[in-house]
Wavefront OBJ file of the C-alpha trace (Angstrom):
o trace
v -90.084 -14.687 41.571
v -87.554 -17.469 40.896
v -85.049 -18.141 38.157
v -83.953 -20.897 35.808
v -80.158 -20.941 35.567
v -78.317 -22.602 32.690
v -74.557 -22.825 33.189
v -71.959 -24.209 30.722
v -74.555 -26.360 28.958
v -72.992 -28.668 26.364
v -74.934 -31.276 24.419
v -74.413 -33.369 21.304
v -76.202 -36.384 19.889
v -74.424 -39.723 20.007
v -72.396 -40.292 16.858
v -72.387 -36.595 15.878
v -69.039 -34.850 15.434
v -70.439 -31.418 16.365
v -72.203 -30.340 19.544
v -75.683 -28.870 19.301
v -74.927 -26.561 22.270
v -71.505 -25.767 23.656
v -70.733 -23.919 26.915
v -74.056 -22.056 26.905
v -74.931 -19.955 29.983
v -77.905 -17.657 30.708
v -80.702 -17.116 33.220
v -84.439 -16.429 32.890
v -87.195 -15.539 35.366
v -90.053 -17.998 35.798
v -92.723 -15.282 35.474
v -91.544 -14.142 32.027
v -93.516 -14.649 28.824
v -90.609 -15.852 26.770
v -90.547 -16.208 22.985
v -88.061 -18.797 21.703
v -86.509 -17.665 18.404
v -84.219 -19.480 15.993
v -84.240 -20.670 12.400
v -85.569 -24.116 11.458
v -83.296 -26.959 12.478
v -81.624 -24.842 15.160
v -82.624 -27.344 17.901
v -85.286 -25.356 19.735
v -87.245 -28.557 20.466
v -84.002 -30.251 21.566
v -83.432 -27.505 24.116
v -86.957 -27.916 25.491
v -86.289 -31.667 25.774
v -83.120 -30.915 27.761
v -85.158 -28.810 30.197
v -87.561 -31.739 30.557
v -84.642 -34.033 31.379
v -85.048 -36.294 28.327
v -81.340 -36.246 27.397
v -78.111 -36.313 29.377
v -75.800 -33.313 29.051
v -72.815 -31.658 30.667
v -73.171 -28.430 32.618
v -76.076 -27.569 34.905
v -79.732 -26.542 34.601
v -81.083 -25.306 37.934
v -84.772 -24.510 38.507
v -86.934 -24.096 41.593
v -90.080 -25.168 39.690
v -90.981 -28.141 37.535
v -91.491 -28.098 33.776
v -94.568 -29.110 31.810
v -94.725 -29.518 28.038
v -97.276 -28.792 25.320
v -98.400 -30.817 23.492
v -98.261 -33.702 25.934
v -98.308 -37.220 24.527
v -101.713 -38.907 24.178
v -101.572 -42.608 23.320
v -103.822 -44.294 20.788
v -105.613 -46.153 23.571
v -106.198 -42.964 25.563
v -107.534 -41.160 22.497
v -110.366 -43.686 22.279
v -111.616 -42.446 25.654
v -112.832 -39.055 26.862
v -110.406 -36.437 28.115
v -112.161 -36.532 31.487
v -111.163 -40.191 31.819
v -107.496 -40.157 30.735
v -106.213 -36.692 31.711
v -105.518 -37.750 35.355
v -103.201 -40.408 33.875
v -101.337 -37.766 31.853
v -101.176 -35.236 34.693
v -102.058 -36.495 38.198
v -102.141 -32.935 39.577
v -104.954 -31.957 37.188
v -108.332 -31.130 38.738
v -111.379 -31.162 36.507
v -112.890 -27.957 37.880
v -109.666 -26.099 36.953
v -109.861 -27.574 33.466
v -113.407 -26.275 33.069
v -112.314 -22.762 34.145
v -109.410 -22.747 31.696
v -111.592 -24.041 28.858
v -114.037 -21.201 29.475
v -111.179 -18.731 28.858
v -110.527 -20.554 25.576
v -114.168 -20.201 24.534
v -115.130 -23.848 25.120
v -117.549 -25.536 27.498
v -116.939 -28.621 29.626
v -118.892 -30.672 27.085
v -115.764 -31.437 25.032
v -114.237 -33.205 28.035
v -116.894 -35.924 27.804
v -116.582 -36.815 24.106
v -114.037 -39.358 22.798
v -110.797 -37.438 22.248
v -110.276 -38.827 18.745
v -113.648 -37.420 17.606
v -112.664 -33.842 18.480
v -111.324 -31.291 15.993
v -107.699 -30.136 16.063
v -108.792 -26.887 17.666
v -110.730 -28.670 20.430
v -107.825 -31.026 21.171
v -105.384 -28.102 21.311
v -107.602 -26.200 23.733
v -107.988 -29.207 26.025
v -104.199 -29.727 26.162
v -103.555 -26.008 26.722
v -106.142 -25.966 29.521
v -104.389 -28.979 31.037
v -101.028 -27.184 30.823
v -102.258 -24.229 32.895
v -104.293 -26.283 35.382
v -101.391 -27.688 37.370
v -100.266 -24.923 39.718
v -96.618 -23.813 39.920
v -95.018 -25.010 36.689
v -92.879 -23.408 34.001
v -94.589 -24.217 30.706
v -92.783 -25.182 27.499
v -95.159 -24.554 24.591
v -94.221 -25.866 21.142
v -96.218 -24.524 18.140
v -99.684 -24.228 19.765
v -101.371 -22.840 16.617
v -100.386 -25.632 14.224
v -103.358 -26.991 12.207
v -105.748 -24.359 13.624
v -108.098 -22.119 11.651
v -108.019 -18.336 11.977
v -110.632 -18.052 14.722
v -108.951 -20.741 16.844
v -105.545 -19.074 16.434
v -107.023 -15.786 17.631
v -108.564 -17.455 20.666
v -105.251 -19.166 21.568
v -103.415 -15.843 21.145
v -105.909 -14.084 23.407
v -105.591 -16.861 25.992
v -101.773 -16.863 26.101
v -101.672 -13.056 26.270
v -103.261 -13.329 29.707
v -100.781 -15.971 30.936
v -97.168 -15.836 32.144
v -94.380 -18.216 33.069
v -93.723 -19.959 29.760
v -91.420 -20.423 26.785
v -93.284 -20.205 23.489
v -91.914 -21.719 20.280
v -93.818 -20.528 17.218
v -93.357 -19.455 13.607
v -96.354 -17.119 13.996
v -94.842 -13.643 14.351
v -98.167 -12.100 15.307
v -98.531 -14.634 18.141
v -95.004 -13.955 19.422
v -95.569 -10.188 19.346
v -98.855 -10.423 21.237
v -97.897 -12.994 23.882
v -94.258 -12.384 24.848
v -92.300 -9.780 26.810
v -88.821 -11.375 26.467
v -87.069 -13.420 23.788
v -84.603 -16.287 24.029
v -82.610 -16.256 20.787
v -80.616 -19.156 19.342
v -77.910 -17.496 17.256
v -75.321 -19.287 15.120
v -72.724 -19.266 17.913
v -74.540 -18.150 21.062
v -77.808 -17.796 22.982
v -79.111 -14.344 23.947
v -81.874 -13.284 26.344
v -83.400 -9.898 25.522
v -86.228 -7.714 26.764
v -89.134 -7.111 24.368
v -91.166 -9.116 21.876
v -90.248 -10.504 18.450
v -90.529 -7.189 16.566
v -88.299 -5.364 19.079
v -85.683 -8.118 18.783
v -85.884 -8.148 14.971
v -85.427 -4.375 14.704
v -82.388 -4.512 17.019
v -80.976 -7.469 15.081
v -81.272 -5.633 11.756
v -79.369 -2.664 13.184
v -76.623 -4.859 14.647
v -76.253 -6.852 11.428
v -76.068 -3.679 9.315
v -73.355 -2.271 11.580
v -71.404 -5.540 11.494
v -71.643 -5.732 7.695
v -70.434 -2.118 7.360
v -67.482 -2.841 9.650
v -66.799 -6.015 7.688
v -66.630 -4.052 4.434
v -64.014 -1.762 5.988
v -61.998 -4.818 6.999
v -62.213 -6.247 3.482
v -60.831 -3.038 1.936
v -58.024 -2.808 4.479
v -57.109 -6.472 4.054
v -57.024 -6.034 0.274
v -54.563 -3.133 0.618
v -52.427 -5.060 3.101
v -52.294 -8.119 0.846
v -51.277 -5.982 -2.136
v -48.550 -4.233 -0.130
v -47.288 -7.579 1.244
v -47.202 -9.060 -2.255
v -45.218 -6.093 -3.655
v -42.767 -6.126 -0.756
v -42.241 -9.886 -1.164
v -41.585 -9.408 -4.901
v -39.058 -6.637 -4.188
v -37.336 -8.819 -1.582
v -37.078 -11.754 -3.997
v -35.794 -9.526 -6.802
v -33.231 -7.969 -4.468
v -32.158 -11.417 -3.193
v -31.436 -12.560 -6.747
v -28.925 -9.713 -7.247
v -26.835 -10.955 -4.323
v -24.910 -13.530 -6.389
v -23.442 -12.919 -9.810
v -22.786 -9.543 -11.433
v -20.997 -8.117 -14.482
v -17.832 -6.264 -13.274
v -17.738 -4.170 -16.476
v -21.379 -3.001 -16.359
v -21.548 -2.911 -12.543
v -18.071 -1.600 -11.703
v -19.357 0.037 -8.514
v -20.101 -3.367 -6.960
v -17.776 -5.689 -5.093
v -17.985 -8.930 -3.114
v -18.702 -7.044 0.116
v -21.942 -5.705 -1.409
v -23.377 -9.196 -0.985
v -23.755 -8.898 2.821
v -25.427 -5.486 2.460
v -27.977 -6.879 -0.003
v -28.649 -9.871 2.283
v -29.321 -7.618 5.285
v -31.610 -5.401 3.232
v -33.531 -8.439 1.924
v -33.909 -9.852 5.444
v -35.412 -6.537 6.599
v -37.898 -6.527 3.707
v -38.899 -10.131 4.410
v -39.493 -9.205 8.061
v -41.854 -6.458 6.892
v -43.768 -9.027 4.815
v -44.196 -11.307 7.856
v -45.461 -8.402 9.979
v -48.016 -7.541 7.290
v -49.193 -11.150 7.124
v -49.700 -11.201 10.906
v -51.707 -7.996 10.720
v -53.852 -9.476 7.939
v -54.548 -12.562 10.066
v -55.592 -10.371 13.021
v -57.975 -8.411 10.791
v -59.514 -11.591 9.409
v -60.042 -12.948 12.944
v -61.691 -9.666 13.964
v -63.901 -9.770 10.885
v -65.014 -13.336 11.614
v -65.871 -12.329 15.197
v -68.109 -9.503 14.011
v -70.060 -11.767 11.680
v -70.188 -14.902 13.835
v -73.916 -14.523 14.639
v -75.168 -13.204 11.290
v -77.541 -15.595 9.554
v -77.215 -15.843 5.792
v -79.626 -17.464 3.374
v -77.825 -19.692 0.902
v -78.476 -19.019 -2.771
v -80.659 -21.541 -4.529
v -79.429 -22.352 -8.025
v -81.464 -24.509 -10.359
v -79.996 -25.995 -13.509
v -82.028 -27.971 -16.045
v -80.964 -31.575 -16.463
v -79.902 -32.684 -19.923
v -81.497 -35.981 -20.893
v -79.027 -38.622 -22.030
v -81.053 -39.137 -25.196
v -81.471 -36.168 -27.489
v -84.754 -35.948 -29.405
v -84.350 -37.248 -32.913
v -84.446 -34.574 -35.623
v -85.483 -37.115 -38.233
v -89.007 -36.469 -39.455
v -91.287 -39.251 -40.579
v -93.712 -38.642 -43.424
v -96.919 -40.647 -43.289
v -98.599 -41.491 -46.634
l 1 2 3 4 5 6 7 8 9 10 11 12 13 14 15 16 17 18 19 20 21 22 23 24 25 26 27 28 29 30 31 32 33 34 35 36 37 38 39 40 41 42 43 44 45 46 47 48 49 50 51 52 53 54 55 56 57 58 59 60 61 62 63 64 65 66 67 68 69 70 71 72 73 74 75 76 77 78 79 80 81 82 83 84 85 86 87 88 89 90 91 92 93 94 95 96 97 98 99 100 101 102 103 104 105 106 107 108 109 110 111 112 113 114 115 116 117 118 119 120 121 122 123 124 125 126 127 128 129 130 131 132 133 134 135 136 137 138 139 140 141 142 143 144 145 146 147 148 149 150 151 152 153 154 155 156 157 158 159 160 161 162 163 164 165 166 167 168 169 170 171 172 173 174 175 176 177 178 179 180 181 182 183 184 185 186 187 188 189 190 191 192 193 194 195 196 197 198 199 200 201 202 203 204 205 206 207 208 209 210 211 212 213 214 215 216 217 218 219 220 221 222 223 224 225 226 227 228 229 230 231 232 233 234 235 236 237 238 239 240 241 242 243 244 245 246 247 248 249 250 251 252 253 254 255 256 257 258 259 260 261 262 263 264 265 266 267 268 269 270 271 272 273 274 275 276 277 278 279 280 281 282 283 284 285 286 287 288 289 290 291 292 293 294 295 296 297 298 299 300 301 302 303 304 305 306 307 308 309 310 311 312 313 314 315 316 317 318 319 320 321 322
């Protein structure tokens, strides 16, 4: 058993102000059946491309095995020919007898290898490319949406096939497929990447519990911060009011005061203002703690629809036809 080690991975597209990944580190075993989880647009395909060496990055990715990708690229010219003819061009290590064995596990005969590729159905093309993926010996497979454009029976056959395989990362929106075929998950969070034991449902249940706990803690922080802000505001108001009494007084109405009272009031005000600053610092610490708890919680933005008002209002004038 060998490992793939990712250390301090940082990557951003040219011209972008934000990095897609920043100082990411984790390790995975090459015999795992790994589900890759993250919301749409979270750069799952970008990460697979980084493993394939398509982009430059900072940090290190260390692996003792090579990577192979599904679906591999088939050119227009190649698609005019049979798979038997062009597959050695796509993958030189491919042997036809291995392809035939893999196709049998996918419920297909060797016959589809000898028909023009562009005449095959989506399901037949998918099965040929999956068979190719697992026909090349020691590789770590990167599988991107293998059940796209497949009917129900083909999806079931692909699920059954992948359940019997290992040593891959699977990207899919099909929860049933992820549950059946994976024993670990690689999760792209908002601020981090996690590797966890279990399939999609195990991860989702754990995530719901963690998010609920974080939200409950966050609510406590909100209430405490509200009290602190109110106390800071009152103390600041008292300090300002006290400061204003330092200069100017009526000697008849306030005969107990003298000029020396001014320094006493100033010292008292300074002490109150110091309390306000300490409260503000405590509020800032609580806010930072709150943001840390919720850094990886995904929220769905509200969708608000408002009808557009046409610049011309319908005329209320009625026309009588005679």
